[in-house]
C-alpha positions as CSV (number, residue, x, y, z in Angstrom):
1,X,2.8,15.7,9.6
2,X,2.3,13.4,6.7
3,X,4.7,10.8,7.8
4,X,6.4,8.0,5.9
5,X,6.1,4.2,6.0
6,X,9.0,2.5,7.6
7,X,10.0,-0.9,9.0
8,X,9.3,-1.2,12.7
9,X,11.1,-3.8,14.8
10,X,8.5,-6.2,16.3
11,X,8.0,-5.8,20.0
12,X,6.9,-9.3,21.1
13,X,7.5,-13.0,21.4
14,X,4.5,-15.3,20.8
15,X,5.2,-17.3,23.9
16,X,4.4,-14.5,26.3
17,X,1.0,-13.9,24.7
18,X,0.2,-17.5,24.7
19,X,0.8,-17.6,28.4
20,X,-1.6,-14.6,28.7
21,X,-4.4,-16.5,26.9
22,X,-4.3,-14.2,23.9
23,X,-3.4,-15.3,20.3
24,X,0.1,-14.8,19.3
25,X,0.6,-11.7,17.2
26,X,0.6,-12.1,13.4
27,X,3.5,-9.9,12.6
28,X,6.9,-11.0,11.2
29,X,10.1,-9.7,12.7
30,X,9.9,-6.4,10.7
31,X,6.8,-4.8,9.2
32,X,5.2,-1.7,7.7
33,X,3.5,0.6,10.2
34,X,0.0,1.9,9.3
35,X,-1.6,5.0,10.8
36,X,-5.4,4.2,11.3
37,X,-7.7,7.0,12.2
38,X,-10.1,6.1,15.0
39,X,-11.7,9.4,15.8
40,X,-11.2,12.4,13.5
41,X,-13.0,15.2,11.7
42,X,-16.4,15.9,13.3
43,X,-15.8,13.0,15.6
44,X,-12.5,14.3,17.0
45,X,-12.5,14.3,20.8
46,X,-11.9,16.9,23.6
47,X,-10.5,14.0,25.6
48,X,-9.5,10.4,25.0
49,X,-8.6,7.7,27.5
50,X,-6.5,4.5,27.5
51,X,-6.4,1.5,29.8
52,X,-3.9,-1.3,29.9
53,X,-5.3,-4.7,29.1
54,X,-2.0,-6.7,28.7
55,X,1.0,-4.9,30.1
56,X,1.2,-2.0,32.6
57,X,2.1,1.6,32.2
58,X,2.9,3.9,29.3
59,X,5.7,5.6,27.5
60,X,5.0,9.2,26.7
61,X,6.6,11.0,23.7
62,X,6.0,11.6,20.0
63,X,6.0,9.8,16.7
64,X,8.5,11.4,14.3
65,X,8.1,11.9,10.6
66,X,9.1,8.2,10.0
67,X,6.5,7.0,12.5
68,X,9.2,6.0,15.0
69,X,8.3,6.5,18.6
70,X,10.6,8.9,20.5
71,X,10.3,8.5,24.3
72,X,10.3,11.6,26.5
73,X,9.0,10.1,29.7
74,X,7.0,7.3,31.2
75,X,4.4,6.6,33.8
76,X,3.3,3.4,35.7
77,X,-0.3,4.6,35.7
78,X,-2.6,2.0,34.0
79,X,-5.4,4.5,33.0
80,X,-4.6,7.7,31.2
81,X,-6.6,10.4,29.6
82,X,-5.3,12.9,27.0
83,X,-7.0,16.3,27.2
84,X,-6.8,19.3,24.8
85,X,-5.3,22.2,26.7
86,X,-8.5,24.2,26.7
87,X,-10.9,24.5,29.6
88,X,-12.6,21.2,30.4
89,X,-14.8,20.1,33.3
90,X,-14.4,16.9,35.2
91,X,-17.8,15.6,36.5
92,X,-18.6,12.0,37.5
93,X,-15.3,10.8,36.2
94,X,-15.8,12.2,32.6
95,X,-14.3,15.2,30.9
96,X,-16.8,17.6,29.4
97,X,-16.7,20.9,27.4
98,X,-19.6,22.5,29.3
99,X,-19.7,23.3,33.1
100,X,-22.1,21.5,35.4
101,X,-22.8,21.7,39.1
102,X,-19.9,20.5,41.2
103,X,-17.6,19.9,38.2
104,X,-13.9,20.5,38.6
105,X,-12.3,22.9,36.2
106,X,-9.2,22.0,34.2
107,X,-8.2,25.2,32.5
108,X,-5.8,26.2,29.7
109,X,-3.6,28.6,31.7
110,X,-0.7,27.4,33.8
111,X,2.3,28.8,35.7
112,X,5.8,28.2,34.4
113,X,8.6,28.1,36.9
114,X,12.1,29.2,36.2
115,X,14.7,26.8,34.8
116,X,14.9,24.0,32.2
117,X,15.8,20.4,32.7
118,X,17.9,17.8,30.8
119,X,15.4,15.0,31.0
120,X,11.9,13.9,32.1
121,X,13.1,12.5,35.5
122,X,14.8,15.7,36.5
123,X,11.7,17.8,35.6
124,X,9.4,15.4,37.4
125,X,11.6,15.5,40.5
126,X,11.6,19.3,40.5
127,X,7.8,19.4,39.9
128,X,7.2,17.4,43.0
129,X,8.4,20.4,45.1
130,X,5.7,22.7,43.6
131,X,2.1,22.5,44.6
132,X,0.2,21.0,41.7
133,X,3.4,20.8,39.7
134,X,4.0,18.6,36.7
135,X,6.8,18.1,34.1
136,X,6.2,19.7,30.7
137,X,7.9,19.3,27.3
138,X,7.7,22.4,25.1
139,X,9.2,22.1,21.6
140,X,12.3,20.3,22.8
141,X,12.7,21.7,26.3
142,X,11.7,20.1,29.7
143,X,10.1,22.6,32.1
144,X,8.1,22.6,35.3
145,X,4.6,24.0,35.3
146,X,1.7,24.0,37.7
147,X,-2.0,24.6,37.8
148,X,-4.7,24.5,35.2
149,X,-6.6,27.8,35.4
150,X,-9.7,28.7,33.4
151,X,-8.7,32.4,32.9
152,X,-5.6,34.4,32.7
153,X,-6.8,36.5,35.7
154,X,-7.0,33.4,37.9
155,X,-3.5,32.4,36.8
156,X,-2.1,35.9,37.4
157,X,-3.6,35.9,40.9
158,X,-1.9,32.6,41.6
159,X,1.4,33.9,40.3
160,X,1.5,36.9,42.6
161,X,4.5,36.9,44.9
162,X,6.2,34.0,43.0
163,X,8.8,33.8,40.3
164,X,6.4,31.9,38.0
165,X,5.0,33.4,34.8
166,X,1.6,32.7,33.3
167,X,1.7,30.6,30.1
168,X,-0.6,28.8,27.6
169,X,0.3,26.1,25.3
170,X,0.0,26.4,21.5
171,X,-3.0,25.0,19.7
172,X,-1.2,21.6,19.6
173,X,-1.0,21.3,23.4
174,X,-2.0,18.0,25.2
175,X,-2.5,17.5,28.9
176,X,-2.0,13.9,30.2
177,X,-3.9,13.0,33.4
178,X,-4.7,9.9,35.3
179,X,-8.2,9.0,34.2
180,X,-10.9,10.3,36.5
181,X,-8.7,13.0,38.1
182,X,-7.7,16.6,37.3
183,X,-4.1,16.2,38.2
184,X,-1.8,16.8,35.2
185,X,0.9,14.1,35.0
186,X,2.6,15.6,31.9
187,X,2.0,18.5,29.5
188,X,3.1,18.2,25.9
189,X,3.4,21.1,23.4
190,X,5.2,20.2,20.2
191,X,4.1,23.2,18.3
192,X,3.8,22.6,14.6
193,X,6.7,20.2,14.6
194,X,5.8,17.3,16.9
195,X,2.6,15.3,17.6
196,X,2.1,13.6,20.9
197,X,2.2,9.9,21.1
198,X,1.7,7.1,23.7
199,X,3.3,3.7,23.5
200,X,1.6,1.3,26.0
201,X,3.5,-0.9,28.4
202,X,6.7,-0.2,30.3
203,X,6.9,-3.6,32.0
204,X,8.5,-5.6,29.2
205,X,5.5,-7.6,28.2
206,X,6.1,-9.1,24.8
207,X,3.1,-7.3,23.2
208,X,0.8,-4.9,25.0
209,X,-2.9,-4.7,24.4
210,X,-4.8,-1.5,25.2
211,X,-8.5,-0.7,25.8
212,X,-9.8,2.4,24.0
213,X,-13.5,3.1,23.7
214,X,-14.6,-0.4,24.4
215,X,-12.2,-2.1,21.9
216,X,-8.8,-3.7,22.4
217,X,-5.9,-2.5,20.2
218,X,-2.3,-3.5,19.4
219,X,0.3,-0.8,18.9
220,X,0.6,2.8,19.9
221,X,-1.6,5.9,19.8
222,X,-1.1,9.4,18.4
223,X,-3.0,12.5,19.5
224,X,-3.1,15.5,17.2
225,X,-5.2,18.6,17.4
226,X,-5.7,18.9,13.7
227,X,-7.1,22.4,13.2
228,X,-6.1,23.4,16.7
229,X,-9.2,22.2,18.6
230,X,-10.3,18.6,19.4
231,X,-8.1,15.6,19.3
232,X,-7.7,13.3,16.4
233,X,-6.9,9.8,17.7
234,X,-4.8,7.5,15.5
235,X,-3.7,3.9,16.2
236,X,-0.2,3.1,14.8
237,X,-0.1,-0.6,14.2
238,X,2.0,-3.1,12.3
239,X,0.6,-4.3,9.0
240,X,0.1,-8.0,9.9
241,X,-1.6,-7.2,13.2
242,X,-3.9,-4.8,11.3
243,X,-4.7,-7.5,8.7
244,X,-5.6,-10.0,11.4
245,X,-8.0,-7.4,12.9
246,X,-9.5,-6.4,9.5
247,X,-10.3,-9.9,8.3
248,X,-11.9,-10.8,11.6
249,X,-14.4,-8.0,10.9
250,X,-14.8,-8.7,7.2
251,X,-15.3,-12.4,7.7
252,X,-16.0,-14.8,10.5
253,X,-13.2,-16.7,12.2
254,X,-15.4,-19.8,11.6
255,X,-15.2,-19.4,7.8
256,X,-13.0,-21.7,5.7
257,X,-9.3,-21.0,6.0
258,X,-8.8,-20.4,2.2
259,X,-11.5,-17.8,2.2
260,X,-9.8,-16.0,5.1
261,X,-6.5,-16.1,3.3
262,X,-8.1,-14.6,0.2
263,X,-9.5,-11.8,2.4
264,X,-6.1,-11.3,4.0
265,X,-4.4,-10.8,0.7
266,X,-7.1,-8.4,-0.6
267,X,-7.1,-6.4,2.7
268,X,-3.3,-6.3,2.7
269,X,-3.1,-5.1,-0.9
270,X,-5.8,-2.5,-0.3
271,X,-3.9,-1.2,2.7
272,X,-0.5,-1.2,1.0
273,X,-1.9,0.8,-2.0
274,X,-4.3,3.3,-0.4
275,X,-2.0,5.4,1.8
276,X,-0.3,6.5,-1.4
277,X,-3.5,8.4,-2.2
278,X,-4.8,11.6,-0.6
279,X,-7.9,10.0,0.8
280,X,-7.1,11.0,4.4
281,X,-4.1,13.3,3.8
282,X,-5.9,16.2,5.5
283,X,-6.5,14.1,8.6
284,X,-2.8,13.1,8.7
285,X,-3.3,9.3,8.7
286,X,-3.3,6.5,6.1
287,X,-6.7,4.7,6.5
288,X,-9.8,5.2,8.6
289,X,-11.4,2.4,10.7
290,X,-14.7,2.4,8.8
291,X,-16.0,0.9,5.6
292,X,-14.9,4.1,3.8
293,X,-11.5,2.3,3.9
294,X,-11.6,-1.0,5.7
295,X,-13.6,-1.9,8.8
296,X,-11.2,-2.1,11.7
297,X,-12.6,-2.7,15.2
298,X,-9.3,-3.4,16.8
299,X,-8.8,-7.0,17.9
300,X,-12.5,-7.5,18.8
301,X,-13.2,-10.6,16.8
302,X,-9.8,-12.0,16.1
303,X,-9.4,-15.8,16.6
304,X,-7.1,-18.7,15.8
305,X,-8.2,-18.9,12.1
306,X,-7.9,-15.2,11.3
307,X,-4.4,-15.3,12.9
308,X,-3.4,-18.4,10.9
309,X,-4.7,-16.9,7.7
310,X,-2.7,-13.8,8.3
311,X,0.5,-15.7,9.2
312,X,0.3,-18.1,6.3
313,X,-0.1,-15.3,3.8
314,X,2.2,-12.8,5.5
315,X,3.4,-10.2,3.0
316,X,1.3,-11.7,0.1
317,X,-0.3,-9.1,-2.2
318,X,-2.2,-9.0,-5.5
319,X,-0.6,-7.4,-8.6
320,X,-1.5,-6.8,-12.2
321,X,1.5,-6.3,-14.5
322,X,3.7,-5.9,-11.4
323,X,1.6,-3.1,-9.8
324,X,-0.6,-3.4,-6.7
325,X,-4.3,-3.6,-7.7
326,X,-7.2,-1.7,-6.1
327,X,-8.4,-4.8,-4.3
328,X,-12.0,-3.8,-3.8
329,X,-14.5,-6.3,-2.5
330,X,-18.1,-6.5,-1.3
331,X,-20.3,-8.9,0.7
332,X,-22.1,-10.7,-2.1
333,X,-22.6,-10.1,-5.8
334,X,-26.0,-11.7,-6.2
335,X,-24.9,-13.8,-9.1
336,X,-22.4,-11.7,-11.1
337,X,-19.7,-9.2,-10.5
338,X,-19.3,-6.1,-12.6
339,X,-16.8,-4.1,-14.7
340,X,-15.4,-1.2,-12.6
341,X,-16.4,1.4,-15.3
342,X,-20.0,0.2,-15.1
343,X,-20.1,1.2,-11.4
344,X,-17.5,3.9,-11.0
345,X,-15.5,5.7,-13.7
346,X,-12.1,4.0,-14.3
347,X,-12.0,0.9,-16.5
348,X,-9.5,-1.3,-14.7
349,X,-8.4,-4.5,-16.6
350,X,-8.4,-6.7,-13.5
351,X,-11.9,-5.6,-12.3
352,X,-13.9,-7.4,-15.0
353,X,-17.4,-8.5,-14.4
354,X,-18.3,-12.2,-14.7
355,X,-21.1,-14.5,-13.8
356,X,-20.5,-16.1,-10.4
357,X,-21.6,-19.8,-10.3
358,X,-20.3,-20.3,-6.7
359,X,-22.1,-17.8,-4.5
360,X,-25.6,-19.1,-5.1
361,X,-24.6,-22.6,-3.7
362,X,-24.6,-21.1,-0.2
363,X,-27.4,-18.5,-0.8
364,X,-29.4,-20.0,2.1
365,X,-26.5,-19.1,4.4
366,X,-26.3,-15.5,3.3
367,X,-28.4,-13.0,5.3
368,X,-30.9,-11.2,3.1
369,X,-29.4,-12.6,0.0
370,X,-32.7,-12.1,-1.9
371,X,-34.3,-8.8,-1.1
372,X,-37.3,-6.7,-2.1
373,X,-38.1,-3.0,-1.7
374,X,-41.3,-1.3,-2.6
375,X,-41.8,2.4,-3.5
376,X,-45.1,4.2,-4.3
377,X,-45.2,6.7,-7.1
378,X,-45.6,9.5,-4.5
379,X,-42.5,8.3,-2.7
380,X,-40.4,8.3,-5.9
381,X,-41.8,11.8,-6.8
382,X,-40.8,13.1,-3.4
383,X,-37.3,11.6,-3.7
384,X,-36.7,13.2,-7.0
385,X,-38.0,16.6,-5.8
386,X,-35.9,16.3,-2.6
387,X,-32.8,15.8,-4.8
388,X,-33.4,19.1,-6.5
389,X,-35.2,17.8,-9.6
390,X,-38.4,19.6,-10.6
391,X,-40.8,16.9,-11.7
392,X,-44.5,16.2,-11.9
393,X,-46.0,13.0,-10.5
394,X,-43.8,10.0,-11.5
395,X,-45.8,7.6,-13.6
396,X,-43.0,5.2,-14.7
397,X,-39.8,3.8,-13.2
398,X,-37.8,1.1,-15.0
399,X,-34.4,-0.4,-15.6
400,X,-33.3,1.3,-18.8
401,X,-29.9,-0.3,-19.2
402,X,-28.2,-3.5,-18.0
403,X,-24.7,-4.8,-18.4
404,X,-23.6,-8.0,-20.2
405,X,-23.6,-9.8,-16.8
406,X,-27.2,-8.7,-16.1
407,X,-26.5,-6.0,-13.5
408,X,-28.2,-2.7,-13.6
409,X,-26.3,0.1,-15.3
410,X,-29.1,2.7,-15.5
411,X,-32.6,3.4,-14.3
412,X,-35.1,6.0,-15.6
413,X,-38.0,7.8,-14.0
414,X,-40.7,9.4,-16.2
415,X,-43.2,11.9,-14.9
416,X,-46.8,12.7,-16.1
417,X,-45.5,15.4,-18.5
418,X,-43.2,13.0,-20.2
419,X,-39.9,14.3,-18.8
420,X,-37.4,11.7,-17.8
421,X,-34.4,11.4,-15.4
422,X,-31.8,8.7,-15.7
423,X,-29.4,7.6,-13.0
424,X,-26.4,5.6,-14.1
425,X,-23.7,3.4,-12.6
426,X,-23.4,3.4,-8.8
427,X,-26.1,6.1,-8.5
428,X,-28.6,3.6,-9.9
429,X,-28.1,1.8,-6.6
430,X,-27.4,4.5,-4.1
431,X,-30.1,6.9,-5.1
432,X,-32.8,4.5,-3.8
433,X,-30.6,3.0,-1.1
434,X,-30.6,-0.5,-2.7
435,X,-28.5,-3.3,-1.5
436,X,-26.8,-4.2,-4.8
437,X,-26.6,-3.4,-8.5
438,X,-28.5,-6.6,-9.3
439,X,-32.2,-6.2,-9.4
440,X,-35.4,-5.9,-11.5
441,X,-38.3,-3.5,-11.3
442,X,-42.0,-4.4,-11.7
443,X,-45.3,-2.6,-11.1
444,X,-46.3,1.0,-11.5
445,X,-49.1,2.9,-13.3
446,X,-47.9,3.0,-16.9
447,X,-45.6,5.4,-18.8
448,X,-46.8,8.6,-20.3
449,X,-46.4,7.2,-23.8
450,X,-48.4,4.0,-23.3
451,X,-51.4,3.6,-21.0
452,X,-51.2,-0.1,-21.2
453,X,-47.7,-0.2,-19.8
454,X,-45.7,-1.3,-22.8
455,X,-42.9,-3.7,-23.5
456,X,-39.2,-2.6,-23.6
457,X,-36.8,-4.5,-25.9
458,X,-33.0,-4.2,-26.1
459,X,-33.0,-1.3,-23.5
460,X,-35.2,0.9,-25.7
461,X,-36.0,4.3,-24.2
462,X,-39.7,4.0,-25.2
463,X,-42.0,1.0,-25.1
464,X,-43.3,-0.8,-28.2
465,X,-46.8,0.3,-29.0
466,X,-49.7,-2.0,-29.4
467,X,-52.0,-4.2,-27.3
468,X,-50.9,-7.7,-28.4
469,X,-47.5,-9.3,-28.4
470,X,-46.6,-12.9,-29.0
471,X,-43.7,-15.1,-28.0
472,X,-42.4,-18.4,-29.2
473,X,-42.0,-21.0,-26.4
474,X,-39.3,-23.6,-25.9
475,X,-41.5,-26.2,-27.6
476,X,-42.0,-24.1,-30.7
477,X,-45.6,-23.0,-29.8
478,X,-46.7,-19.4,-30.1
479,X,-48.6,-17.7,-27.3
480,X,-49.9,-14.2,-26.5
481,X,-47.8,-12.2,-23.9
482,X,-49.8,-10.9,-20.9
483,X,-48.2,-7.5,-20.4
484,X,-49.8,-7.1,-16.9
485,X,-47.8,-10.1,-15.7
486,X,-44.5,-8.2,-16.3
487,X,-42.8,-10.6,-18.7
488,X,-39.1,-11.4,-18.8
489,X,-36.7,-11.7,-21.8
490,X,-33.8,-14.1,-22.0
491,X,-30.8,-12.5,-23.5
492,X,-28.1,-14.1,-25.6
493,X,-25.8,-14.4,-22.6
494,X,-28.3,-16.4,-20.7
495,X,-29.4,-13.8,-18.2
496,X,-33.1,-13.4,-17.4
497,X,-34.1,-9.8,-17.6
498,X,-37.3,-8.0,-16.9
499,X,-38.9,-7.2,-20.3
500,X,-42.1,-5.6,-19.1
501,X,-42.6,-1.9,-18.5
502,X,-45.1,-1.1,-15.8
503,X,-48.3,-2.9,-15.1
504,X,-51.3,-0.7,-15.6
505,X,-53.5,0.4,-12.7
506,X,-50.9,0.3,-9.9
507,X,-48.9,3.1,-8.2
508,X,-46.4,0.8,-6.5
509,X,-43.0,-0.2,-7.9
510,X,-41.5,-3.4,-6.6
511,X,-37.7,-3.8,-6.7
512,X,-36.4,-7.4,-6.3
513,X,-32.8,-8.1,-6.1
514,X,-30.0,-10.3,-4.8
515,X,-26.6,-9.6,-3.2
516,X,-25.2,-6.8,-1.1
517,X,-22.6,-4.2,-2.1
518,X,-21.2,-2.6,-5.2
519,X,-20.6,-5.9,-7.1
520,X,-17.0,-5.0,-8.1
521,X,-14.1,-7.3,-7.3
522,X,-14.2,-10.2,-4.8
523,X,-17.5,-11.4,-3.4
524,X,-16.8,-12.4,0.2
525,X,-19.5,-15.0,0.3
526,X,-18.4,-16.2,-3.1
527,X,-14.9,-16.7,-1.6
528,X,-16.6,-18.7,1.2
529,X,-18.4,-20.9,-1.3
530,X,-15.3,-21.5,-3.4
531,X,-13.3,-22.4,-0.4
532,X,-16.0,-24.9,0.7
533,X,-15.6,-26.5,-2.8
534,X,-11.9,-27.0,-2.3
535,X,-10.5,-23.9,-4.2
536,X,-7.3,-22.4,-2.8
537,X,-7.0,-18.7,-1.9
538,X,-4.9,-18.1,-5.0
539,X,-7.7,-19.6,-7.2
540,X,-10.3,-17.6,-5.5
541,X,-8.4,-14.3,-6.0
542,X,-7.6,-15.1,-9.6
543,X,-11.3,-15.8,-10.3
544,X,-12.5,-12.5,-8.9
545,X,-9.6,-10.4,-10.1
546,X,-8.8,-11.0,-13.8
547,X,-5.2,-11.6,-14.9
548,X,-3.5,-11.1,-11.5
549,X,-0.5,-12.6,-9.7
550,X,-0.3,-13.3,-6.0
551,X,3.2,-12.9,-4.6
552,X,5.1,-11.8,-1.5
C-alpha cells in the first residue's frame, strides 16, 4: 500500500502532557502524517514489541490508504508483541526463529471454529469459551480461532472430534500477544488489502508515548510483512512532532534558538518534498529513520528549545520560485559550501557554493573540525585493486581539480607504469572515506613523469619539468621554491591551494582537511555560528540556500 498524505486531527492537549512532565507536543490542530520506516529490508523483524510510556492500552486495527486508523478492537494490556504468523519460539521472554531447549512453540497453524461475528467484542466473548481461543479478523470478517501449531499434522490431531477446521493465514498475517507470553490476543490477516496497525492508548490521555526498541515515540505503528516474511515496522507520526524529534538529533537542544529554527525549516522542507520520490516506495513508507533520509531517534533528545523552534516555525518551508527545495545540509563545510553539480549530478540554482566566513569563528567548538588521514602507497594500491582497477604500484596521488570555492572536485592516482585513475565529485571524498570535500594532499614518492616530484599549476594533469622554480614574495623579492616542502599557490579567489606534487623519497600521502559532510547546502555548525552573531533563521537559510523564500 503506497498511501496518501492527509490531514490528521491532533489527539492531544498540551496541559495533560505538562502535568505528566513531558514537553507539550509541537503539532498544530491539523497536520500532515508521515510514515517513517524504523525496521525494514534486511532489518525487518520476526517480532516487534511495544510498551506504554504515557497512556495505557492499545487500539488494534489497520491504517487505510489515506493513513487513517480504522479500529477493529482494543486491549488494556500495556505490553504487546506483534509476531509474524510463522513458527517462532518463546525462550527467556524473547521470540526466536530457531528452537532452543525448553522453548515454547508458537506455530503458524490454527483451528477455525464455525461462525462469524459482527464485531471484536462478540468474537472475543465467543473465543473465551474455547481453550486457547482468540478473536481473529480475516479480510473483513471477525472469527474465532484457537491454538498455534507448528505443523498441519499437529493441528489436524487437535481438530479431531471437533467442528473446527485447520487454517493458516496469508503471508500478511500478524499475531498479537502479550509480550513474554505465547497466548494470542488477536490475529490479523488483511491479505493484500489491509496492513495491521496499532494506535497506543485507550485511556483518553491527551497524547500517548510508546517505548519501542529503547526509544520513545509519538503516534501509531504499522506492521507489514513486505515480501511475505519478516515484519517492516513503520511509525506514523504528525509532521510537527517528527520535526521536533529530528532537530533534536541533528542539533543540540542547547544550541541557539535561531539555529534550531533554521534546522526545523530545512528538515520540514526535506520531509515535505522527499515522499514524492520513489526513495522508499518499495518499502511502503515515506522516509527512513537514518541519515539516508533524516536521523530520527524518536523523542530521545527532545527538549524545550527544540519544541519551541518547531512551534515557532510550524508549517514554514523553503521555496525557490514557488517550489520546495531539496533542503540538504551537512554538519560543517570546513570553510566553504559547494555547488550541487560539483558533488552530485544536478545543478540546482539554490545550491550554490560560497565561502563561509561564519563557521570558522566557532571551529574550536566543532569536534574534529580539522582532520588528517595518512595512506601509504601500498594501501592506496590495494584500495584501487580492491575496487576492480588493475594497477601497478601507486607512485603519485594528488588533487587534480578544485572548485572556485577551493573544495576538491577530482583526485588522480598514478601508478609506476604511468597509468592514471581519476575520481570526481563525491567519489573524490567517499572512495577514501574522507570527512569532507575540503582537503589537500602532500607527501608521496614522486610521479612517473618527474622523479623530483614536480609542481602542478592551474590543475595541470602533468607537472612542470625542471629542478628550479622561483616565486615573487609579497615584498617584491624573488626566492627559489623548495619543492620538497610542498608549496602552496594562492588563486585569484583568495583560496590557498596545494601547489606541490609529491615530495621525493616518501611513500606516505598525508590528507589534511576541515569540515564534515558533503559540503552542499546548509552547514549546521555554520548556522550555529550565525545565530550566535545575531542572525535570524531566515537570514541563515538565505545565506546557505541561494535565492530562496521562507514561508508557511
